[in-house]
C-alpha positions in Angstrom: -7.3 26.4 15.9 -5.9 22.7 16.0 -9.3 21.4 15.1 -9.8 23.6 11.9 -9.8 21.7 8.7 -7.9 22.4 5.6 -9.8 24.7 2.9 -10.5 23.7 -0.5 -7.6 25.7 -1.8 -5.2 23.6 0.0 -6.9 20.4 -1.4 -6.4 22.0 -4.7 -2.9 23.1 -4.2 -2.0 19.8 -3.2 -4.0 17.8 -5.7 -2.2 19.9 -8.5 1.4 19.1 -6.9 0.3 15.4 -7.2 -1.1 15.4 -10.7 2.0 17.3 -11.5 4.4 14.9 -10.2 2.5 11.7 -11.5 2.2 13.2 -15.0 5.8 12.3 -16.1 5.1 8.7 -15.3 1.7 8.6 -16.9 3.3 10.2 -20.1 5.9 7.2 -20.3 3.3 5.0 -20.0 1.4 6.7 -22.6 3.9 6.6 -25.2 4.8 3.0 -24.1 1.4 1.8 -24.8 1.3 3.1 -28.3 3.6 2.8 -31.5 6.2 5.3 -32.4 3.8 7.4 -34.2 2.3 8.7 -31.1 4.9 11.7 -31.2 3.8 12.8 -34.5 0.4 12.2 -34.6 -2.6 13.4 -32.7 -2.2 14.4 -29.4 -4.2 12.2 -27.0 -4.2 11.2 -23.2 -5.7 7.9 -24.0 -3.4 4.8 -23.6 -3.0 2.5 -26.5 -3.1 -1.3 -26.5 0.8 -1.9 -27.4 2.3 -1.7 -23.7 2.5 -5.6 -23.4 3.9 -5.9 -26.8 6.5 -3.2 -26.5 7.4 -4.5 -23.0 7.7 -8.0 -24.7 10.2 -6.3 -27.2 12.2 -4.7 -24.7 12.8 -8.0 -22.8 14.0 -9.6 -26.3 16.3 -6.5 -27.0 18.1 -6.5 -23.9 19.3 -8.5 -21.1 16.5 -7.3 -19.1 16.0 -10.1 -16.5 19.9 -10.2 -15.9 19.9 -6.3 -15.4 16.8 -6.5 -13.4 18.3 -8.9 -10.9 22.0 -7.0 -10.7 20.1 -3.8 -10.1 18.2 -5.4 -7.2 21.2 -7.1 -5.9 23.4 -3.7 -6.3 20.5 -1.4 -4.8 19.5 -4.0 -2.1 23.0 -4.3 -0.8 24.1 -0.8 -0.8 20.8 0.5 0.9 21.3 -2.0 3.8 24.8 -1.3 4.0 24.5 2.6 4.0 21.4 2.6 6.3 23.3 0.5 8.9 26.7 2.0 8.8 25.3 5.6 8.3 23.4 5.1 11.6 26.3 3.4 13.2 28.6 6.6 12.5 26.0 9.0 12.9 25.3 7.6 16.5 29.1 7.7 17.3 29.4 11.6 15.9 26.2 12.3 17.8 26.5 10.8 21.3 30.1 9.6 21.8 33.0 11.5 23.0 36.5 10.7 21.4 39.4 12.7 20.3 39.3 14.0 16.8 35.7 13.6 16.5 35.3 17.2 15.2 38.0 17.1 13.0 36.8 13.5 11.6 33.3 14.8 11.1 34.4 17.9 9.1 36.2 15.7 6.8 33.4 13.5 6.1 31.3 16.6 5.5 34.3 18.1 3.3 34.2 14.7 1.1 30.5 16.0 0.0 32.2 19.0 -2.2 34.4 16.7 -4.1 32.9 15.8 -7.4 32.2 12.1 -8.0 33.8 12.4 -11.6 37.1 13.3 -10.2 37.3 9.9 -8.6 36.3 7.6 -11.5 39.7 6.9 -12.9 41.7 6.2 -9.7 38.5 4.2 -8.6 38.5 2.1 -11.7 42.4 1.2 -11.5 41.7 0.3 -8.0 38.8 -2.2 -8.8 40.8 -3.4 -11.6 43.5 -4.2 -9.4 41.3 -6.0 -7.0 40.2 -8.0 -10.3 36.7 -6.6 -9.8 36.3 -4.6 -13.2 33.2 -6.0 -14.9 31.6 -7.4 -11.7 29.0 -6.3 -9.4 31.4 -5.7 -6.3 33.0 -2.9 -8.3 29.7 -1.2 -8.2 28.7 -2.1 -4.6 31.6 -1.9 -2.5 32.7 1.8 -3.3 29.1 3.0 -2.2 28.6 0.8 1.1 28.8 4.0 3.3 28.2 7.5 2.1 29.2 10.8 3.6 25.6 12.4 3.0 24.3 9.3 4.9 26.5 9.8 7.9 25.7 13.7 8.1 21.9 12.9 7.8 21.9 10.3 10.5 24.2 12.4 12.8 22.0 15.5 12.6 19.0 13.5 13.2 20.4 11.5 16.0 22.0 14.6 17.9 18.2 16.0 19.1 16.6 12.6 18.6 18.1 10.9 21.6 18.8 12.8 24.9 22.0 12.3 26.5 20.5 11.2 29.4 18.7 8.3 27.9 22.4 7.1 26.8 23.5 7.6 30.1 20.8 5.6 31.8 21.1 2.7 29.3 24.8 2.6 30.6 24.1 2.7 34.0 21.5 -0.3 33.4 24.3 -2.3 32.4 24.0 -1.9 28.5 27.1 -2.5 26.3 27.7 0.2 23.7 26.1 -2.0 21.1 23.1 -2.8 23.1 22.5 0.6 23.5 22.9 1.5 19.9 20.5 -1.7 19.1 17.9 -0.5 21.9 18.1 3.1 21.8 19.4 4.6 18.9 18.1 2.3 16.4 14.4 2.7 17.2 14.6 6.6 17.5 16.4 6.7 14.1 13.7 4.6 12.3 12.3 7.8 10.6 15.3 9.1 9.3 16.8 5.7 8.3 13.7 4.9 6.0 14.0 8.2 4.4 17.7 7.6 4.0 16.9 4.1 2.5 14.5 5.8 -0.1 17.1 8.3 -1.3 19.9 5.5 -1.2 17.8 3.1 -2.9 16.9 5.6 -5.8 20.3 6.9 -6.3 21.8 3.4 -6.5 18.8 2.0 -8.9 19.2 5.2 -11.2 23.2 5.3 -11.1 24.2 5.3 -14.7 27.8 6.8 -15.0 30.1 4.4 -12.8 28.2 1.1 -13.8 28.7 2.2 -17.4 32.2 2.7 -16.7 33.1 -0.5 -14.8 30.6 -3.2 -16.0 30.6 -4.9 -19.3 27.7 -5.5 -21.7 27.2 -9.0 -20.5 26.7 -8.0 -16.9 24.9 -4.5 -16.9 22.6 -3.1 -14.5 19.0 -1.7 -15.5 20.1 1.9 -16.4 23.0 0.6 -18.4 20.9 -1.8 -20.2 18.1 0.7 -21.2 20.8 2.7 -22.7 21.0 0.3 -25.6 17.5 0.8 -26.5 18.3 4.1 -28.0 21.7 3.6 -29.6 21.5 4.1 -33.5 20.3 6.8 -35.9 16.6 5.9 -35.1 15.4 5.8 -31.6 12.0 4.1 -31.2 10.5 6.1 -27.9 7.8 3.6 -27.4 10.3 1.1 -26.7 12.4 3.3 -24.8 9.7 4.5 -22.7 8.5 1.0 -22.1 11.7 -0.1 -20.7 11.6 3.2 -18.6 8.3 2.4 -17.3 9.2 -1.3 -16.3 12.3 -0.1 -14.5 10.4 2.6 -12.5 7.8 0.3 -11.1 10.4 -1.6 -8.6 11.5 2.1 -7.4 7.7 3.0 -6.9 7.2 -0.1 -5.1 10.2 0.6 -2.5 8.9 4.2 -2.0 5.4 2.9 -1.0 6.7 0.4 1.4 9.3 2.7 3.0 7.0 5.5 2.8 4.5 3.9 5.2 7.7 3.1 7.5 8.5 6.9 7.7 4.9 8.0 8.5 4.4 5.3 11.0 7.7 6.6 12.7 6.9 10.3 12.4 3.5 9.2 14.0 5.0 7.4 17.0 7.3 10.0 17.8 4.5 12.6 17.9 2.5 10.3 20.2 5.3 9.8 22.5 6.2 13.7 22.4 
């Protein structure tokens, strides 16, 4: 049974899901490669030859490079911080014994039920008080760690690291930090890679909070793209050209971290 190959039906279903998932991106590129008449003219799945000219118009219309750099700074910093701090907190909740651990973890999970919109006004007031309104710090600092990240890593590390392994590391003279670095962190690599993908995508695509706290001269990519569709007339080829350009970095990050996920899962399977 273990050597049985999947049937053509399985490959067909998987292929249909892949095509369905990739089609929205292809449609965006299709519209971006033509002029705005593509939506009112004859339907075709063949790309046009206007993508680079539309991309040049996007760069000339909005502060594209400024927004791209800001998005990379914000998303990269937030992703690294969330992965590291969530893994630290998850390891502590999963393997350390301290007073109030259950209550504190319950409080962390309970914050997931609070809508983000409820905290926008007090959070903006706090950022203005710190002098960060309009600056990237206002987007980065409130997102340095997330409750979902802590919950995700805690649930993974509970079963990924045997208690006996932690005790053996302590008996060998490892400090708590060395135990985390040499025992917990390698074991957490698959979950950390997945959390990194989710965090980068969420931070890259975040629109509401950057729109509120940043100004027009210092936008992130999503805020800058919003300027392409202001007014009574919307040039969809221009808008989707900008959307396509903004999607490419997310795809690259997904491909890079996706390999880490597969490598970590396969490594765990071989060890098991």
